[in-house]
C-alpha beads as a LAMMPS data file, in Angstrom:
LAMMPS data file: protein, C-alpha beads

281 atoms
280 bonds

1 atom types
1 bond types

-500.0 500.0 xlo xhi
-500.0 500.0 ylo yhi
-500.0 500.0 zlo zhi

Masses

1 110.0

Atoms # bond

1 1 1 4.805 -44.829 13.386
2 1 1 2.745 -42.421 14.991
3 1 1 5.171 -39.631 13.767
4 1 1 4.955 -41.172 10.196
5 1 1 1.322 -41.589 10.076
6 1 1 0.878 -37.952 11.008
7 1 1 3.491 -36.753 8.381
8 1 1 1.291 -38.969 5.621
9 1 1 -1.736 -37.201 6.720
10 1 1 -0.151 -33.706 6.084
11 1 1 1.174 -34.743 2.876
12 1 1 -1.844 -33.485 0.716
13 1 1 -1.714 -30.166 2.874
14 1 1 1.892 -29.716 1.987
15 1 1 1.566 -30.655 -1.720
16 1 1 -1.411 -27.937 -1.969
17 1 1 0.781 -25.233 -0.040
18 1 1 3.877 -25.949 -2.800
19 1 1 1.387 -25.794 -5.629
20 1 1 -0.194 -22.593 -4.072
21 1 1 3.532 -21.354 -3.823
22 1 1 4.564 -22.087 -7.607
23 1 1 1.219 -20.270 -8.562
24 1 1 2.128 -17.238 -6.641
25 1 1 5.900 -17.267 -7.502
26 1 1 5.805 -17.935 -11.144
27 1 1 4.202 -13.987 -12.282
28 1 1 6.987 -12.617 -10.226
29 1 1 9.695 -14.805 -11.422
30 1 1 8.550 -14.246 -15.148
31 1 1 8.542 -10.444 -14.769
32 1 1 11.999 -10.696 -13.083
33 1 1 13.488 -12.823 -15.700
34 1 1 11.595 -10.676 -18.314
35 1 1 13.403 -7.498 -17.304
36 1 1 16.936 -9.183 -17.840
37 1 1 15.700 -10.297 -21.220
38 1 1 17.840 -9.342 -24.441
39 1 1 15.484 -10.279 -27.244
40 1 1 13.129 -8.081 -28.287
41 1 1 9.413 -8.472 -28.490
42 1 1 6.474 -8.270 -26.178
43 1 1 5.487 -11.654 -25.793
44 1 1 7.867 -14.890 -26.357
45 1 1 6.936 -18.387 -26.349
46 1 1 9.989 -19.439 -23.762
47 1 1 10.338 -18.244 -20.013
48 1 1 13.911 -18.093 -19.689
49 1 1 15.830 -15.301 -21.614
50 1 1 18.327 -16.768 -24.286
51 1 1 20.158 -13.588 -23.499
52 1 1 20.506 -11.690 -20.433
53 1 1 21.424 -8.011 -20.154
54 1 1 21.007 -4.885 -18.098
55 1 1 20.417 -2.488 -20.792
56 1 1 16.733 -2.128 -19.641
57 1 1 17.690 -0.780 -16.188
58 1 1 20.197 1.521 -17.730
59 1 1 17.619 3.016 -19.805
60 1 1 15.565 3.479 -17.063
61 1 1 18.295 5.503 -15.012
62 1 1 19.608 7.322 -18.029
63 1 1 17.194 10.125 -17.610
64 1 1 15.459 9.898 -20.875
65 1 1 13.201 13.189 -21.595
66 1 1 10.289 10.987 -22.800
67 1 1 10.363 8.546 -19.985
68 1 1 12.114 10.062 -17.157
69 1 1 11.456 7.030 -14.971
70 1 1 13.557 8.185 -11.818
71 1 1 11.969 11.701 -11.785
72 1 1 8.173 9.071 -11.558
73 1 1 9.858 6.930 -8.954
74 1 1 10.769 10.072 -6.920
75 1 1 7.247 11.702 -7.125
76 1 1 5.718 8.444 -6.074
77 1 1 7.885 8.340 -3.061
78 1 1 7.115 11.520 -2.013
79 1 1 3.387 11.060 -2.253
80 1 1 3.603 7.738 -0.729
81 1 1 5.756 8.956 2.378
82 1 1 3.282 11.932 3.204
83 1 1 0.314 9.989 2.618
84 1 1 1.491 7.056 4.687
85 1 1 2.081 9.473 7.612
86 1 1 -1.200 11.484 7.391
87 1 1 -3.406 8.462 6.654
88 1 1 -1.750 6.685 9.414
89 1 1 -2.388 9.464 11.725
90 1 1 -6.046 10.291 10.606
91 1 1 -6.748 6.543 10.603
92 1 1 -5.616 5.552 13.993
93 1 1 -7.092 8.824 15.709
94 1 1 -10.025 8.181 14.296
95 1 1 -10.341 5.011 15.276
96 1 1 -9.268 5.450 18.520
97 1 1 -11.941 8.042 18.958
98 1 1 -14.683 6.091 17.625
99 1 1 -13.811 3.123 19.669
100 1 1 -13.387 4.680 23.189
101 1 1 -15.077 7.747 23.546
102 1 1 -19.237 8.093 23.664
103 1 1 -20.679 11.185 22.176
104 1 1 -23.764 12.162 20.408
105 1 1 -24.162 11.038 16.901
106 1 1 -21.534 8.654 17.134
107 1 1 -23.788 5.306 16.184
108 1 1 -25.371 7.330 13.092
109 1 1 -21.729 8.204 12.003
110 1 1 -20.436 4.893 12.229
111 1 1 -23.562 3.668 9.916
112 1 1 -22.951 6.546 7.343
113 1 1 -19.421 5.576 6.985
114 1 1 -20.112 2.081 6.483
115 1 1 -22.525 3.071 3.502
116 1 1 -20.055 5.759 2.244
117 1 1 -17.098 2.938 2.300
118 1 1 -19.365 0.348 -0.137
119 1 1 -19.075 2.918 -2.954
120 1 1 -15.971 2.750 -4.760
121 1 1 -13.787 5.682 -4.751
122 1 1 -13.464 6.722 -8.250
123 1 1 -17.308 7.214 -8.487
124 1 1 -16.226 10.889 -6.618
125 1 1 -13.277 11.375 -9.459
126 1 1 -15.213 14.083 -11.284
127 1 1 -16.050 16.078 -8.119
128 1 1 -12.864 15.860 -6.828
129 1 1 -11.154 17.003 -9.813
130 1 1 -13.115 20.020 -10.175
131 1 1 -13.072 20.786 -6.580
132 1 1 -8.764 20.779 -6.813
133 1 1 -9.349 22.634 -10.045
134 1 1 -11.064 25.209 -8.106
135 1 1 -8.159 25.408 -5.563
136 1 1 -5.472 25.612 -8.350
137 1 1 -4.161 22.222 -7.038
138 1 1 -4.771 20.289 -10.100
139 1 1 -1.342 18.710 -12.090
140 1 1 0.456 18.874 -8.385
141 1 1 1.772 16.250 -6.121
142 1 1 -0.064 18.051 -3.364
143 1 1 -2.859 17.077 -5.009
144 1 1 -2.416 13.189 -4.672
145 1 1 -1.455 13.647 -1.340
146 1 1 -4.803 15.498 0.064
147 1 1 -6.824 12.603 -2.182
148 1 1 -4.810 9.522 -0.600
149 1 1 -5.031 11.039 2.987
150 1 1 -8.678 12.330 3.180
151 1 1 -9.746 8.522 2.127
152 1 1 -8.254 7.525 5.276
153 1 1 -11.124 9.349 7.267
154 1 1 -13.628 6.560 6.251
155 1 1 -10.865 3.500 6.471
156 1 1 -10.787 3.272 10.116
157 1 1 -13.287 0.120 10.837
158 1 1 -10.235 -2.213 10.798
159 1 1 -8.141 -0.221 13.336
160 1 1 -11.615 0.456 15.326
161 1 1 -12.342 -3.541 15.467
162 1 1 -8.542 -3.623 16.779
163 1 1 -8.729 -0.971 19.416
164 1 1 -12.162 -2.499 20.532
165 1 1 -10.237 -5.764 21.518
166 1 1 -8.223 -3.707 24.220
167 1 1 -9.936 -3.865 27.434
168 1 1 -11.699 -0.743 28.989
169 1 1 -10.368 -1.954 32.259
170 1 1 -6.877 -0.676 31.429
171 1 1 -7.789 3.021 30.664
172 1 1 -9.724 3.177 33.714
173 1 1 -6.919 1.955 35.858
174 1 1 -4.669 4.207 34.563
175 1 1 -7.288 7.012 34.830
176 1 1 -7.431 6.245 38.578
177 1 1 -3.762 6.611 38.879
178 1 1 -4.164 10.046 37.158
179 1 1 -3.388 9.514 33.675
180 1 1 -4.788 11.639 31.003
181 1 1 -6.532 10.499 27.691
182 1 1 -3.736 11.820 25.481
183 1 1 -1.454 9.806 28.012
184 1 1 -3.207 6.755 27.644
185 1 1 -3.317 6.961 24.023
186 1 1 0.310 7.251 23.775
187 1 1 1.911 5.329 26.781
188 1 1 -0.877 2.094 26.673
189 1 1 -2.871 1.795 23.449
190 1 1 -0.209 2.949 20.705
191 1 1 2.232 0.432 22.127
192 1 1 -0.161 -2.657 22.391
193 1 1 -1.558 -1.362 18.662
194 1 1 1.798 -2.255 16.820
195 1 1 -0.053 -4.328 14.450
196 1 1 -2.913 -2.473 13.223
197 1 1 -0.370 0.560 13.016
198 1 1 2.095 -1.511 10.945
199 1 1 -1.028 -2.848 8.609
200 1 1 -2.405 1.114 8.115
201 1 1 0.983 2.375 7.276
202 1 1 1.926 -0.325 4.570
203 1 1 -1.681 -0.111 3.131
204 1 1 -1.564 3.795 2.614
205 1 1 2.215 3.550 1.426
206 1 1 1.276 1.031 -1.499
207 1 1 -1.912 2.842 -2.622
208 1 1 0.235 5.626 -4.458
209 1 1 2.212 3.298 -6.226
210 1 1 -0.292 1.323 -7.564
211 1 1 -3.302 3.753 -8.162
212 1 1 -3.515 4.843 -11.890
213 1 1 -7.304 6.216 -12.326
214 1 1 -7.075 9.069 -9.867
215 1 1 -3.582 10.171 -10.671
216 1 1 -4.228 10.003 -14.319
217 1 1 -7.039 12.816 -14.070
218 1 1 -5.154 14.908 -11.608
219 1 1 -1.740 14.967 -13.811
220 1 1 -3.495 15.082 -17.101
221 1 1 -0.422 15.278 -19.724
222 1 1 1.910 17.000 -17.117
223 1 1 4.820 14.429 -17.663
224 1 1 7.163 15.681 -14.995
225 1 1 4.547 14.965 -12.298
226 1 1 3.736 11.355 -13.275
227 1 1 3.585 8.893 -10.754
228 1 1 5.058 5.171 -11.898
229 1 1 1.686 3.821 -12.626
230 1 1 1.090 6.572 -15.098
231 1 1 4.424 6.568 -16.456
232 1 1 4.968 2.652 -17.112
233 1 1 1.699 2.673 -18.667
234 1 1 2.351 5.625 -20.893
235 1 1 5.426 3.297 -22.286
236 1 1 2.997 0.753 -23.560
237 1 1 1.848 2.384 -26.917
238 1 1 1.022 0.319 -29.803
239 1 1 4.359 1.550 -31.404
240 1 1 6.778 1.374 -28.231
241 1 1 5.420 -1.995 -26.875
242 1 1 7.747 -4.092 -28.719
243 1 1 10.847 -2.019 -27.705
244 1 1 9.965 -1.036 -24.419
245 1 1 8.223 -3.967 -22.876
246 1 1 11.322 -5.234 -20.940
247 1 1 12.112 -1.658 -19.602
248 1 1 8.360 -1.725 -18.592
249 1 1 8.991 -5.006 -16.483
250 1 1 12.210 -3.613 -14.977
251 1 1 10.218 -0.688 -13.666
252 1 1 7.976 -3.147 -12.146
253 1 1 10.865 -4.564 -10.256
254 1 1 12.004 -1.442 -9.371
255 1 1 8.394 -0.541 -8.025
256 1 1 8.657 -3.434 -5.804
257 1 1 11.609 -2.629 -3.854
258 1 1 10.583 0.414 -1.580
259 1 1 7.172 -1.611 -0.693
260 1 1 9.402 -4.759 0.290
261 1 1 12.242 -2.899 2.138
262 1 1 9.274 -1.162 4.209
263 1 1 7.735 -4.256 4.780
264 1 1 10.765 -6.213 6.112
265 1 1 11.607 -3.198 8.293
266 1 1 7.993 -3.163 9.858
267 1 1 7.473 -6.936 9.749
268 1 1 9.396 -7.411 13.199
269 1 1 7.055 -4.464 15.084
270 1 1 4.279 -6.456 13.514
271 1 1 5.362 -9.931 15.396
272 1 1 6.262 -7.935 18.219
273 1 1 3.067 -6.420 18.730
274 1 1 1.433 -10.024 18.498
275 1 1 3.873 -11.836 20.671
276 1 1 5.195 -9.334 23.147
277 1 1 2.372 -6.779 23.121
278 1 1 -0.775 -8.947 23.279
279 1 1 -2.905 -7.808 26.350
280 1 1 -2.947 -10.494 28.997
281 1 1 -5.895 -11.010 31.428

Bonds

1 1 1 2
2 1 2 3
3 1 3 4
4 1 4 5
5 1 5 6
6 1 6 7
7 1 7 8
8 1 8 9
9 1 9 10
10 1 10 11
11 1 11 12
12 1 12 13
13 1 13 14
14 1 14 15
15 1 15 16
16 1 16 17
17 1 17 18
18 1 18 19
19 1 19 20
20 1 20 21
21 1 21 22
22 1 22 23
23 1 23 24
24 1 24 25
25 1 25 26
26 1 26 27
27 1 27 28
28 1 28 29
29 1 29 30
30 1 30 31
31 1 31 32
32 1 32 33
33 1 33 34
34 1 34 35
35 1 35 36
36 1 36 37
37 1 37 38
38 1 38 39
39 1 39 40
40 1 40 41
41 1 41 42
42 1 42 43
43 1 43 44
44 1 44 45
45 1 45 46
46 1 46 47
47 1 47 48
48 1 48 49
49 1 49 50
50 1 50 51
51 1 51 52
52 1 52 53
53 1 53 54
54 1 54 55
55 1 55 56
56 1 56 57
57 1 57 58
58 1 58 59
59 1 59 60
60 1 60 61
61 1 61 62
62 1 62 63
63 1 63 64
64 1 64 65
65 1 65 66
66 1 66 67
67 1 67 68
68 1 68 69
69 1 69 70
70 1 70 71
71 1 71 72
72 1 72 73
73 1 73 74
74 1 74 75
75 1 75 76
76 1 76 77
77 1 77 78
78 1 78 79
79 1 79 80
80 1 80 81
81 1 81 82
82 1 82 83
83 1 83 84
84 1 84 85
85 1 85 86
86 1 86 87
87 1 87 88
88 1 88 89
89 1 89 90
90 1 90 91
91 1 91 92
92 1 92 93
93 1 93 94
94 1 94 95
95 1 95 96
96 1 96 97
97 1 97 98
98 1 98 99
99 1 99 100
100 1 100 101
101 1 101 102
102 1 102 103
103 1 103 104
104 1 104 105
105 1 105 106
106 1 106 107
107 1 107 108
108 1 108 109
109 1 109 110
110 1 110 111
111 1 111 112
112 1 112 113
113 1 113 114
114 1 114 115
115 1 115 116
116 1 116 117
117 1 117 118
118 1 118 119
119 1 119 120
120 1 120 121
121 1 121 122
122 1 122 123
123 1 123 124
124 1 124 125
125 1 125 126
126 1 126 127
127 1 127 128
128 1 128 129
129 1 129 130
130 1 130 131
131 1 131 132
132 1 132 133
133 1 133 134
134 1 134 135
135 1 135 136
136 1 136 137
137 1 137 138
138 1 138 139
139 1 139 140
140 1 140 141
141 1 141 142
142 1 142 143
143 1 143 144
144 1 144 145
145 1 145 146
146 1 146 147
147 1 147 148
148 1 148 149
149 1 149 150
150 1 150 151
151 1 151 152
152 1 152 153
153 1 153 154
154 1 154 155
155 1 155 156
156 1 156 157
157 1 157 158
158 1 158 159
159 1 159 160
160 1 160 161
161 1 161 162
162 1 162 163
163 1 163 164
164 1 164 165
165 1 165 166
166 1 166 167
167 1 167 168
168 1 168 169
169 1 169 170
170 1 170 171
171 1 171 172
172 1 172 173
173 1 173 174
174 1 174 175
175 1 175 176
176 1 176 177
177 1 177 178
178 1 178 179
179 1 179 180
180 1 180 181
181 1 181 182
182 1 182 183
183 1 183 184
184 1 184 185
185 1 185 186
186 1 186 187
187 1 187 188
188 1 188 189
189 1 189 190
190 1 190 191
191 1 191 192
192 1 192 193
193 1 193 194
194 1 194 195
195 1 195 196
196 1 196 197
197 1 197 198
198 1 198 199
199 1 199 200
200 1 200 201
201 1 201 202
202 1 202 203
203 1 203 204
204 1 204 205
205 1 205 206
206 1 206 207
207 1 207 208
208 1 208 209
209 1 209 210
210 1 210 211
211 1 211 212
212 1 212 213
213 1 213 214
214 1 214 215
215 1 215 216
216 1 216 217
217 1 217 218
218 1 218 219
219 1 219 220
220 1 220 221
221 1 221 222
222 1 222 223
223 1 223 224
224 1 224 225
225 1 225 226
226 1 226 227
227 1 227 228
228 1 228 229
229 1 229 230
230 1 230 231
231 1 231 232
232 1 232 233
233 1 233 234
234 1 234 235
235 1 235 236
236 1 236 237
237 1 237 238
238 1 238 239
239 1 239 240
240 1 240 241
241 1 241 242
242 1 242 243
243 1 243 244
244 1 244 245
245 1 245 246
246 1 246 247
247 1 247 248
248 1 248 249
249 1 249 250
250 1 250 251
251 1 251 252
252 1 252 253
253 1 253 254
254 1 254 255
255 1 255 256
256 1 256 257
257 1 257 258
258 1 258 259
259 1 259 260
260 1 260 261
261 1 261 262
262 1 262 263
263 1 263 264
264 1 264 265
265 1 265 266
266 1 266 267
267 1 267 268
268 1 268 269
269 1 269 270
270 1 270 271
271 1 271 272
272 1 272 273
273 1 273 274
274 1 274 275
275 1 275 276
276 1 276 277
277 1 277 278
278 1 278 279
279 1 279 280
280 1 280 281
């Protein structure tokens, strides 16, 4: 009886979770079904296609000169991997230094960084563009890697908060045993910081796949250097929207694959860091 009453009391919670699940999954299902829809038209009055086809995916893989999706996909993947590695290294290093080391102007720097984080990045877009132009780096993938990686220098607050939770006494004990600060960082702090490293890496990897403003300003009209965000947007012109909308949704589905694979691969490290790598007092 007690278990039955408890389940009945949790029923509203389960119903709410189920309703939220439907709301969250419906757009994903709709995009997936649209990518296989054989009928034309940007919008239709039904959800399930009357005819299924793989032509839209074949179009993306066909190497169309006007819409080289595979080239865009490769560009984005290169930028994502490079900026992910650089951003993660910069963020974790900055966070550890500001969490563990005490030096002059540390607190003023933290306050300045906090204020700068309140301003959206695109406010510096014009200045960044002219700097890259002066360095002859516009319309290049290197420019995007530098932009996404440089922003990591101010994105350390979450990682710093995580490092603050690791007891300083562990560092002191290791130093008594003769360990250097670098050894403490690599042998103690990093193994205990898997969750925040995974979080930082995922955020850095996803940014190039979703960013449009910076990439569009930097790349201009150089189609072969587009990322998928710019490329897919260029397909949605007034003349092509009805014909290429299904190919557009197919591209959206393909974009989700590398992010999902990376998340599945890193998820186990995230769980290990929380369960097995937690600090015990």
